Backbone as a ProteinNet text record, in pm:
[ID]
protein_1_A
[PRIMARY]
MSIHDDRPGGAGGSPDDRSYGAHAQRPRGAARSTQSLGARQHNYYDEDDGYSDGEATSLVGGVGEDSGYTEELGKKRKPFAWNAGTDLGLLILRLALGGVFLLHGAQKLFGAFGGPGPEGFAEVLSGMGFQQSAALSLVTGGTELGAGALLVLGLFTPAAAAGVVGLMASAVFVKLGAGFFNADGGFEMDAILGALGLGVMFTGPGRVALDYGRVWFRRPLGFGLFGLIVAAGAAAAILILFHRP
[TERTIARY]
19148.5	19251.7	19320.8	19317	19388.5	19580.5	19584.2	19752.3	19770.1	19914.8	19929	20048.8	19987.5	20073	20183.3	20344.3	20478.5	20441.2	20391.7	20459.1	20440.8	20425.2	20420	20297.1	20194.1	20040	19982.3	20036.4	19876.5	19796.4	19696.4	19628.1	19661.1	19737.4	19727.4	19867.8	19917.5	20049.4	19962.4	20090.1	20060.3	20018.4	19921.9	19875.8	20012.7	20150.5	20253	20294.6	20328.2	20305.8	20254.8	20116.2	19991.9	20018.8	20103.2	20135.9	20238.2	20312.6	20454.4	20401.6	20366.3	20256.1	20271.8	20172.1	20073.2	20161.3	20277.2	20399	20442.7	20515.1	20588.6	20530.9	20364.1	20266.2	20227.9	20284.6	20284.1	20308.7	20253	20331.2	20401.3	20514	20629.1	20622.8	20492.7	20457.5	20359	20313.5	20308.6	20357.6	20510.7	20613.1	20591.4	20615	20621.8	20549.3	20417.1	20294.7	20273.6	20336.7	20316.5	20407.3	20569.4	20663.9	20618.1	20513.1	20474.2	20336.5	20276.4	20184.4	20246.2	20386.5	20452.8	20508	20549.2	20590.4	20463.2	20385.8	20284.5	20207.9	20217.7	20186.9	20260.6	20418	20469.1	20507.5	20524.1	20460.6	20616.3	20629.6	20769.3	20710.7	20816.4	20793.3	20823.7	20779.9	20818.9	20918.3	21053.9	21162.7	21172.1	21078.6	21107.5	21017	20981.8	20894.7	20993.5	21048.7	21091.5	21033.7	20892.8	20849.7	20746.2	20790.8	20661.4	20557.6	20455.6	20375.2	20316.2	20442.4	20384.1	20405.1	20292.3	20290.3	20389.5	20447	20513.1	20594.2	20554.7	20607.8	20677	20794.6	20895.5	20871.5	20860	20890.3	21011.3	21076.2	21205.5	21131.2	21212	21181.8	21119.8	21008.6	20956.2	20823.5	20768.2	20635.7	20553.8	20416.5	20360.8	20241.1	20140.2	20048.3	19957.4	19902.4	19815.8	19884	19967.7	20078.9	20038	20047.5	20055.2	20145.2	20295.4	20417.7	20459.8	20348.3	20435.9	20518.2	20407	20474	20576.8	20602.8	20707.8	20834.6	20814.7	20943.9	20991.4	20906.3	20942.3	20859.7	20860.2	20782.3	20806.4	20678.1	20685	20826	20815.6	20918.2	20877	20881.8	20838	20910.3	20910.5	20998.2	21093.1	21211	21248.8	21164.1	21132.8	21075.6	21070.6	21037.2	21096.8	20994.6	21090	21050	21052.2	20989.5	20931.2	21122.5	21188.5	21333.7	21417.4	21368.1	21464.1	21368.5	21224.4	21167.2	21204.2	21239.4	21274.2	21454.9	21547.8	21639.1	21601.3	21576.8	21571.7	21533.6	21398.1	21354.9	21447.3	21522.4	21590.8	21727.3	21776.9	21884.8	21836.2	21694.9	21632.4	21619.5	21572.3	21533.5	21728.4	21800.7	21942.5	21989.7	22026.2	22032	21938.8	21825.7	21783.4	21711.8	21787.1	21824.1	21932.5	22019.3	22174.2	22138	22092.4	22089.7	21997	21873.2	21790.1	21814.4	21912.5	21943.5	22055.1	22120.9	22233.3	22203.2	22060.1	21982.4	21948.3	21928.3	21860.4	21932.8	22065.8	22174.5	22218.1	22201.9	22267.5	22161.6	22056	21923.9	21937	21929.7	21863.1	21918.4	22048.8	22162	22135.1	22039	21944	22110.3	22041.4	22194.2	22297.4	22347.6	22480.6	22526.6	22456.3	22521.8	22550.8	22613.5	22639.9	22532.9	22395.3	22320	22392.3	22278.3	22322.1	22392.9	22448.5	22595.5	22732.5	22666.3	22798.9	22805.7	22739.2	22787.7	22793.4	22782.9	22815.8	22963.6	23036.1	23172.8	23233.7	23204.7	23268.8	23283.7	23143	23140.3	23280.4	23274.5	23373.3	23530.2	23583.3	23696.1	23725.2	23670.5	23649.8	23639.7	23635.4	23645.9	23517.5	23405.8	23279.2	23217	23180.3	23168	22985.6	22933.6	22793.6	22775.7	22843.1	22832.5	22722.3	22658.2	22487.5	22386.1	22382.5	22266.9	22299.8	22419	22448.9	22431.1	22447.7	22429.2	22288.4	22196.5	22033.3	22010.8	22044.1	22031.4	22044.9	22221.8	22296.2	22147.8	22135.7	22074.4	21891.3	21918.1	21745.3	21734.5	21812.1	21853.9	21877.7	21961.6	21966.1	21850.6	21775.2	21676.1	21563.9	21559	21391.6	21449.6	21571.5	21546.3	21600.9	21608.8	21597	21464	21391.9	21270.9	21194.6	21228.6	21156.1	21193.9	21314.5	21429.8	21346.9	21320.2	21232.2	21111.5	21034.8	20891.8	20845.7	21027.5	20962.8	20906.3	20898.7	20840.1	20947.7	20903.4	20970.8	21104.8	21149.4	21263.6	21377.9	21336.2	21463.6	21523.1	21414.1	21476.8	21539.5	21503.7	21550	21687.7	21720.3	21857.5	21952.4	21903.3	21971.6	22043.2	21870.2	21985.6	22098	22104.9	22215.9	22314	22307.4	22418.5	22498.5	22356.3	22514.7	22546.2	22519.8	22595.6	22666.2	22711.7	22800.4	22899.8	22821.1	22980	23048.4	22985	23004	23133	23110.4	23195.5	23324.8	23293	23415.7	23476.1	23470.3	23545.3	23638.1	23565.8	23662	23723.1	23681.8	23763.1	23908.9	23869.1	24029.3	24160.8	24201.1	24309.4	24388	24232.2	24300.5	24331.6	24273.7	24280.6	24155.8	24138.9	24049.9	24021.8	24081.3	24018.9	23985.4	23847	23866.3	23882.4	24005.8	24042.1	24172.8	24140.3	24246.6	24213.5	24071	24013.2	23971.1	23960.2	23932.6	23787.7	23754.7	23614.3	23528.9	23626.5	23573.2	23379.3	23360.2	23240	23113.4	23165.6	23105	23037	23174.6	23188.9	23068.3	23090.5	22970.5	22863.3	22811.3	22695.9	22641.7	22690.3	22679.2	22629.9	22743.9	22685.5	22590.2	22513.2	22421.3	22303.2	22318.3	22183.7	22226.2	22334.4	22343.5	22246.5	22272.2	22211	22032.8	21997.6	21876.4	21743	21894.6	21810.8	21792.1	21872.1	21873	21759.9	21735.2	21668.6	21542.2	21512.3	21365.5	21377.4	21239.1	21251.1	21187.2	21111.1	21084.2	20960.4	20866.4	20705.9	20646	20762.4	20731.1	20744.4	20695.4	20719.3	20581.7	20565.7	20499.3	20466.4	20617.2	20621.5	20567.7	20501.3	20446.4	20371.6	20357.7	20248.4	20298.7	20342	20365.5	20463.5	20457.2	20563.2	20718.2	20739.5	20871.2	20933.2	20849	20817.2	20870.5	20770.5	20792.7	20844.2	20978.5	21066.8	21213	21243.2	21357.1	21528.1	21480.8	21619.1	21619.7	21507.3	21476.9	21491.3	21425.1	21430.7	21588.1	21591.9	21735.7	21812	21862	21895.7	21912.7	21802.7	21746.2	21789.4	21762.1	21798.7	21963	22038.7	22201.9	22228.2	22155.3	22186.8	22160.4	22077	22019.3	22119.5	22146.3	22243.7	22390.3	22438.7	22542.5	22590.1	22468.2	22424.8	22455.8	22366	22375.7	22508	22526.7	22680.6	22800.4	22802.7	22862	22859.4	22713.8	22688.8	22714.2	22693.9	22777.9	22905.7	22984	23139.9	23193.4	23111	23133	23103.7	23023	22955	23036.5	23032.9	23017.3	23135.6	23214.5	23355.7	23494.8	23572.8	23680.6	23804.3	23835.9	23973.7	24106.5
-8956.8	-8920.3	-8774.3	-8676.9	-8583.6	-8599.3	-8536.8	-8477.7	-8390.4	-8397	-8202.9	-8225.6	-8069.8	-7951.1	-7903.9	-7946.7	-7857.1	-7754.5	-7693.1	-7606.5	-7405.6	-7334.7	-7217	-7187.6	-7151.1	-7062.2	-7222.7	-7338.3	-7436	-7455.9	-7550.2	-7584.9	-7670.2	-7721.8	-7808.7	-7736.1	-7635.2	-7535.5	-7492.2	-7439	-7368.6	-7230	-7212.7	-7057.2	-6947.8	-6966.7	-6907	-6897.7	-7031.8	-7063	-6992.7	-6995.1	-6885.4	-6783.7	-6685.8	-6550.9	-6543.4	-6632.1	-6591.9	-6622.4	-6708.2	-6699.3	-6560.8	-6508.6	-6414.7	-6316.4	-6278.6	-6173.3	-6215.6	-6344.4	-6339.4	-6312.3	-6373.8	-6358.1	-6165.9	-6106	-5942.5	-5927.9	-5815.9	-5792.5	-5733.6	-5669.2	-5563.7	-5490.1	-5401.6	-5272.8	-5222.8	-5301.1	-5304.9	-5172.6	-5301.1	-5169.9	-5069.5	-5024.5	-4883	-4787.8	-4844.4	-4755.9	-4730.4	-4827.9	-4740	-4679.3	-4668.9	-4575.7	-4449.4	-4454.4	-4316.7	-4284.9	-4333.6	-4308.5	-4277.2	-4307.7	-4298.9	-4114.3	-4090.7	-3959	-3846.7	-3881.5	-3792.3	-3745.8	-3828.2	-3805.4	-3714.4	-3685.3	-3659.9	-3457.2	-3444.1	-3283.6	-3203	-3078.2	-3058	-2950.8	-2889.7	-2738.3	-2647.2	-2537	-2431.8	-2331.3	-2379.7	-2334.3	-2176.4	-2082.7	-1924.2	-1933.3	-2034.1	-1912.6	-1980.8	-1915.3	-1906.8	-2015.2	-1969	-2044.9	-2153.3	-2256.8	-2301.6	-2420.3	-2479.5	-2584.1	-2648.9	-2693.6	-2809.9	-2913.4	-3043.8	-3192.2	-3250.2	-3234	-3304.3	-3459.4	-3560.5	-3664.7	-3771.2	-3847	-3919.6	-4062.9	-4148.1	-4305.4	-4351.8	-4426.1	-4550.6	-4563.6	-4550.9	-4636.5	-4562.2	-4427.1	-4360.4	-4412.8	-4472.1	-4576.3	-4519.7	-4498.9	-4369.6	-4489.8	-4378.8	-4444	-4556.9	-4567.3	-4640.5	-4756.7	-4784.8	-4881.9	-4994.1	-5138.7	-5239.2	-5270.7	-5179.3	-5233.4	-5126.4	-5054.2	-4927.9	-4956.5	-5038.8	-5156.4	-5183	-5230.4	-5328.2	-5236.4	-5153.6	-5085.6	-4927.9	-4893.2	-4806.5	-4713	-4606.5	-4524.5	-4399.4	-4334.9	-4165.1	-4151.2	-4001.9	-3928.4	-3824.1	-3724.8	-3569.5	-3521	-3392.6	-3348.5	-3197.5	-3164.7	-3079.7	-2944.2	-2899.2	-2776	-2686.5	-2570	-2425.4	-2481.3	-2498.7	-2540.1	-2445	-2494.4	-2337.1	-2318.4	-2422.4	-2387.6	-2284.8	-2288.7	-2202.4	-2055.8	-2090.6	-1923.1	-1892.5	-1987.1	-1902.7	-1869.1	-1897.2	-1883.5	-1734.3	-1704.8	-1579.9	-1475.9	-1506.8	-1456.9	-1368.2	-1515.5	-1433.9	-1339.2	-1371.5	-1284.6	-1164.7	-1153.5	-1020.5	-947.3	-1027.8	-896.4	-860.7	-962.3	-929.5	-791.6	-827.9	-712.2	-595.3	-609	-465	-449.9	-486.9	-377.5	-347.6	-353.8	-328	-131.7	-200.7	-59.4	35.4	-27.1	33.1	169.2	78.3	138.8	239.5	248.6	334.9	435.2	415.3	496.9	593.8	562	613.6	730.7	647.4	759.2	823.9	822.4	961.4	1038.7	1009.8	1084.3	1181.1	1101.7	1166.6	1139.5	1131.6	1134.8	1038	941.5	807.1	743.2	618.7	574.9	550	729.9	760.1	812.9	800.4	826.6	989.3	1003.3	1166.9	1231.9	1201.6	1278.3	1357.4	1387.2	1483.3	1493.2	1623	1737.1	1663.1	1555.1	1497.7	1381.2	1348	1294.2	1328.3	1440.2	1506.4	1529.9	1573.7	1584.5	1448.7	1384.4	1259	1181.3	1246.7	1221.8	1352.2	1449.9	1576	1454.5	1408.3	1372.5	1281.9	1232.2	1078.6	1128.4	1237.6	1312.2	1333.8	1348.1	1371.3	1506.8	1559.7	1703.3	1707.8	1815.8	1833.9	1747.5	1732.9	1632.7	1654.4	1760.8	1788.9	1701.8	1755.2	1642.5	1505.4	1422.5	1343.1	1292.4	1321.8	1262.7	1266.7	1319.2	1277.5	1202.7	1196.2	1081.8	931.8	952.9	814.5	759	841.9	833.5	738.7	826.3	804.7	630.9	660.7	495.2	356.9	396.2	327.6	299.7	403.5	368.8	295.6	337.9	323.7	168.9	157.3	50.8	-117.1	-43.1	-153.3	-206.1	-60.4	-114.4	-184.8	-179.5	-293.1	-418.3	-439.7	-536.4	-656.7	-559.8	-592.8	-718.3	-578.9	-606.2	-727.8	-689.5	-788.3	-755	-618.9	-525.1	-450.7	-432.2	-453.4	-500.2	-592.1	-673.7	-604.1	-613	-583.1	-436.3	-357.2	-256.7	-191.2	-261.6	-233.5	-311.4	-437.2	-504	-394.6	-353.1	-267.3	-170.3	-99	73.2	6.7	-92.5	-218.4	-193.8	-301.8	-298.4	-175.2	-45.5	34.3	125.1	115.1	193.7	155.7	-17.2	-44.3	-81.8	-78.7	-87.9	43.5	171.5	322.9	271.1	232.6	236.7	137.7	58.1	-58.4	8.5	86.2	151.4	285.7	329.9	430.4	412.8	266	235.8	126.2	121.9	6.8	60.9	149.1	178.4	135.2	103.1	90	-30.2	-121	-283	-326.7	-471.3	-535.8	-563.6	-553.1	-594	-476.8	-486.9	-364.3	-279.8	-375.9	-310.3	-207.4	-271.7	-168.1	-35.6	-25.7	41.9	57.4	-83	-136.8	-185	-217.5	-215.2	-392.8	-442.3	-589.4	-596.6	-509.8	-564.8	-475.6	-361.8	-335	-411.8	-515.2	-640.2	-713	-767.9	-805.1	-831.3	-675.2	-625.7	-645.2	-576.7	-556	-728.2	-836.2	-956.2	-1050.9	-1004.1	-1007.7	-955.2	-811.4	-743.3	-840.5	-854.3	-913.9	-1030.2	-1139.4	-1279.6	-1278.9	-1120.1	-1136.1	-1118.8	-1012.8	-949.4	-1080	-1176.2	-1304.7	-1381.4	-1444.5	-1537.3	-1475.8	-1355.6	-1314.6	-1299.9	-1297.4	-1209.5	-1395.4	-1526.2	-1558.3	-1557.4	-1670.3	-1651.6	-1538.3	-1546	-1465.8	-1343.4	-1297.4	-1171	-1053.4	-925.4	-868.6	-898.4	-925.4	-912.9	-1109.8	-1178.3	-1309	-1270.3	-1355.8	-1340.7	-1252.6	-1114.5	-1050.8	-1107.9	-1032	-1071.9	-1110.9	-977.3	-947.8	-1101.4	-1161.8	-1251.7	-1400.4	-1371.1	-1488.1	-1498.5	-1432.9	-1397.3	-1325.1	-1393.1	-1375.4	-1313.4	-1416.8	-1359.4	-1268.1	-1207.1	-1136.7	-1008.6	-1008.9	-885.1	-847.3	-914.6	-935.6	-834.6	-918.7	-907.5	-707	-678.8	-563.2	-414.6	-554.8	-467.8	-437.9	-568.7	-507.4	-441.1	-416.2	-285.3	-159.5	-172	23.2	28.2	-62	-74.9	-11.3	-53.5	-24.5	105.5	171	268.9	355.7	326.1	453.2	448.6	333.3	370.1	403.7	404.3	456.1	646.6	657	742.1	859	826.2	892.7	903.8	781.7	860.1	911.1	916.8	959.5	1146.8	1189.5	1333.2	1392.4	1288.3	1373.9	1294.4	1202.7	1204	1266.3	1346.4	1349.5	1396.6	1209.9	1267.3	1324.8
7286.8	7396	7362.1	7444.1	7428.8	7434.1	7316.1	7297.9	7383.4	7494.9	7469.4	7418.4	7391.5	7300.3	7395.3	7348.4	7421.8	7372.2	7263.5	7182.7	7274.8	7269.5	7384.5	7292.3	7384.4	7320.9	7279.2	7264.4	7202.7	7312.2	7287.7	7356	7493.9	7463.9	7577.2	7684.7	7675.1	7702.4	7850.7	7923.3	8063.3	8062.9	8133	8130.9	8072.2	8123.2	8116.5	7973.7	7921.1	7778	7681.8	7712.8	7669.2	7604.1	7736.6	7810.1	7668	7710.5	7583.2	7487	7429.9	7312.6	7240.6	7342.8	7266.2	7289.7	7382.6	7338.8	7204.8	7210.7	7052.3	6994.7	6935.7	6804	6758.6	6892.1	6861.1	6761.5	6622.3	6531.2	6562.2	6511.1	6498.8	6488.5	6409.4	6397	6545.9	6628.6	6733.5	6816.6	6874.6	6918.5	6875.1	6752.7	6711.9	6691.5	6695	6704.6	6901.5	7011.8	7117.5	7131.5	7119.3	7108.7	7045.7	6925.3	6907.5	6973.9	7032.3	7122.3	7242.4	7292	7411.9	7378.1	7261.3	7198	7166.9	7188.5	7150	7261.7	7403.1	7526	7616.4	7556.4	7643.5	7629.9	7761.9	7762.8	7804.9	7711.1	7739.4	7777.2	7875	7924.4	7837.1	7874.5	7773.6	7843	7722.1	7746.6	7747	7677.6	7703.7	7829.5	7951	8040.7	8192.5	8247.9	8343.5	8495.9	8531	8602.2	8530.9	8509.7	8478.2	8576.6	8591.4	8632.4	8566.5	8461.1	8364.5	8452.8	8373.6	8486.6	8354.1	8342.3	8234.4	8257.2	8205	8244.4	8124.9	8204.3	8117.3	8117.1	8097	8131.4	8050.7	8120.5	8057.5	7947.6	7835.9	7699.5	7618.2	7686.3	7593.1	7565.6	7627	7657.1	7716.1	7648.2	7713.5	7820.7	7888.7	8016.4	7962.9	7864.9	7820.6	7751.4	7712.4	7692.6	7754.7	7752.9	7834.8	7964.6	7891.6	7947.8	8050.7	8076.6	8176.7	8269.3	8395.4	8476.3	8466.1	8397.1	8313.1	8291.7	8189.8	8137.1	8224.6	8299.4	8426.3	8438.6	8560.6	8631.7	8584.7	8636.9	8574.8	8669.7	8598.9	8659.3	8674.6	8779.8	8822.3	8738.2	8694.1	8611.4	8734.2	8690.4	8820.8	8775.1	8889.2	8884.4	8988	8950.8	9100.2	9205.8	9312.5	9423.6	9563.6	9695.4	9774.4	9832.1	9845.7	9925.5	9803.2	9660.8	9630.3	9608.9	9640.9	9714.7	9813.1	9894.3	10030.2	10054.2	9956	9948.5	9867.8	9771.9	9675.6	9814.4	9877.2	9948.1	10046.7	10132.3	10200.2	10148	10031.5	9942.8	9900.6	9880.3	9845.7	10001	10123.7	10238.7	10300.9	10272.2	10286.3	10234.4	10085.1	9990.6	10010.3	9931.8	10001.7	10108.6	10231.4	10377.3	10361	10294.2	10325.3	10241.7	10108.3	10052	10094.1	10186.8	10210.1	10338.6	10421.6	10525.5	10458.8	10381.3	10312.8	10281.6	10199.7	10123.5	10253.3	10359.2	10500.5	10547.3	10542.1	10570.9	10499	10367.7	10258.7	10247.8	10259.1	10242.1	10357.8	10475	10608.8	10751.1	10679.8	10807.1	10957.3	10889.3	10954.2	11016.3	11057.2	11132.6	11147.5	11213.2	11181.1	11052.9	10961.1	10842.8	10835	10737.8	10690.9	10666.9	10590.4	10557	10415.9	10306.6	10146.2	10178.4	10265.5	10236.4	10275.7	10380.6	10442.7	10267.8	10244.2	10137.3	10029.6	10000.6	9872.7	9861.4	10032	10090.3	9990.8	10012.8	10034.3	9817.5	9805.2	9630	9592	9612.1	9633.6	9608.2	9682.9	9783.5	9668.2	9604.3	9482.1	9355.9	9337.7	9206.8	9131.5	9158.4	9133.8	9098.3	9012.1	9009.6	9046.4	9054.3	9063.9	9190.6	9301.6	9415.6	9487.7	9521.6	9551.8	9545.6	9408.7	9306.6	9304.4	9280.1	9255.7	9402.2	9540.7	9634.8	9684.8	9628.5	9677	9527.1	9411	9340.8	9351.7	9429.4	9454.8	9602.1	9682.3	9803.2	9781.4	9665.4	9658.2	9553.8	9478.6	9420.7	9454.9	9655.6	9714	9776.7	9834.7	9902.7	9836.1	9718.3	9672.8	9598.3	9556.4	9495.8	9586.5	9737.8	9821.7	9851.5	9918.2	9941.8	9820.5	9715.2	9599	9624.3	9636.5	9698.5	9766.8	9937.8	10036.7	9983.2	9933.3	9866.7	9723.8	9664.3	9556.9	9378.9	9416	9308.9	9240.1	9072.9	9014.1	8977.4	9048.5	9081.4	8959.2	8863.7	8718.6	8740.6	8746.4	8780	8903.4	9031.7	9127.5	9119.8	9055.9	9048.4	8995.1	8893.6	8789.4	8887	8913.2	8993.1	9161.6	9186.6	9245.9	9176	9070.9	8983.1	8942.3	8854.5	8823.8	8907.2	9059.6	9152	9202.5	9161.1	9203.6	9127.5	9018.7	8910.2	8920.4	8954.1	8932.2	9037.7	9139	9260.9	9288.1	9182.1	9163.3	9111.5	8959.4	8918.5	8970.9	9021	9080.9	9179.5	9267.8	9349.5	9304.1	9173	9104.1	9151	9143	9191	9367.3	9437.1	9584	9564.6	9454.9	9512.1	9518.6	9597.4	9583.8	9726.2	9830.8	9980.9	10076	10124.6	10149.2	10263.1	10362.7	10450.6	10364.1	10263.3	10163.9	10126.8	10167.7	10063	9921.2	9924.8	9746.9	9739.7	9655.7	9603.1	9630.1	9696.4	9729.4	9757.5	9925.1	9927.2	9771.3	9715.2	9618.7	9479.9	9482.4	9398.3	9399.6	9573.7	9625.5	9597.9	9660.7	9668.5	9511.9	9394	9252.8	9213.5	9270.2	9177.4	9253.8	9400.3	9423.4	9361.1	9326.1	9239.7	9092.8	9030	8882.9	8906.2	9005	9047.9	9079.4	9132.7	9158	8985.7	8933	8817.6	8697	8726	8639.1	8664	8797.8	8889.8	8883.2	8910.9	8984.3	9123.3	9176	9309	9389.6	9305.5	9388	9342.5	9366.9	9409.4	9532.3	9659.7	9778.7	9758.6	9656.3	9556.6	9552.8	9541.4	9493	9332	9264.3	9123.4	9079	9178.9	9114.5	9022.3	8911	8796.9	8696.6	8725.9	8631	8488.2	8410.3	8271.2	8263.7	8361.3	8371.9	8484.5	8598	8673.5	8558.5	8496.4	8373.4	8279.7	8278.8	8168.6	8199.8	8353.9	8384	8304.3	8208.4	8120.1	8042.5	8006.9	7929.8	7960.6	8063.3	8150.6	8224.1	8222.1	8313.8	8186.4	8083.1	7995.3	7982.5	7944.4	7949.5	8022.7	8196.9	8326.3	8285.9	8282.8	8207.5	8125.7	8064.2	7946.5	8069.8	8105.3	8156.4	8266.6	8345.8	8439.4	8399	8266.6	8229.8	8149.9	8126.6	8039	8160	8231.4	8338.9	8413.9	8484.9	8525.6	8448.4	8304.3	8211.6	8191.5	8171.2	8187.3	8298.9	8403.7	8547.2	8526.6	8505	8491.6	8421.5	8283.5	8192.3	8222	8263.2	8276.2	8405.5	8499.1	8658.4	8714.8	8690.3	8734.2	8685.6	8771.6	8679.5	8780	8794.1	8862.9	8931.7
[MASK]
+++++++++++++++++++++++++++++++++++++++++++++++++++++++++++++++++++++++++++++++++++++++++++++++++++++++++++++++++++++++++++++++++++++++++++++++++++++++++++++++++++++++++++++++++++++++++++++++++++++++++++++++++++++++++++++++++++++++++++++++++++++

């Protein structure tokens, strides 16, 4: 005569009871080894890489894919990554900022779009207290034209952004006495354009650019800091050497 065993996992127990018993008898070290396995399988981003295509995954509780508890304790979560929306936003920003400087450079160098041309802009610079204004007019117009074109193309972006930031820093310094607002002759627009250039300098151009894959594209922070130093040095040199209020 068979005797019914009411103990979990016993011979006469139900399948659910036996399953419970199997879990209850699992050695304590198994949980730790499973967590260790999950920790070994977790992939992390390269924090120095501004644009990582890593497929890192994270499971709730730190349990890896090979564990039998995957479905119970959590699901795979895709890590935060660079996305097409960011690329589109940076493309719009580059086209707008680069287009503005491209047009202003053409005005200063060629007199296009109703601009003053090099002679007329040299007179403007003289009125602002700059010496050697004829040469400085060509340098300023050439920098605006070249930086604008490079920003539109997304080529040598840190250098192009440094040119924009350096020019706008000089303009802001010269206009400090007039106040902030553009209607009063202040530095409002110069500050805005410089801030946009500074943002592109540190984010990079996005993937819709000729810079895509280059070393400065993959390391935007380091090259952005280098560009900032270059921009600050160029602005200081222009003001010290050529500006006489």
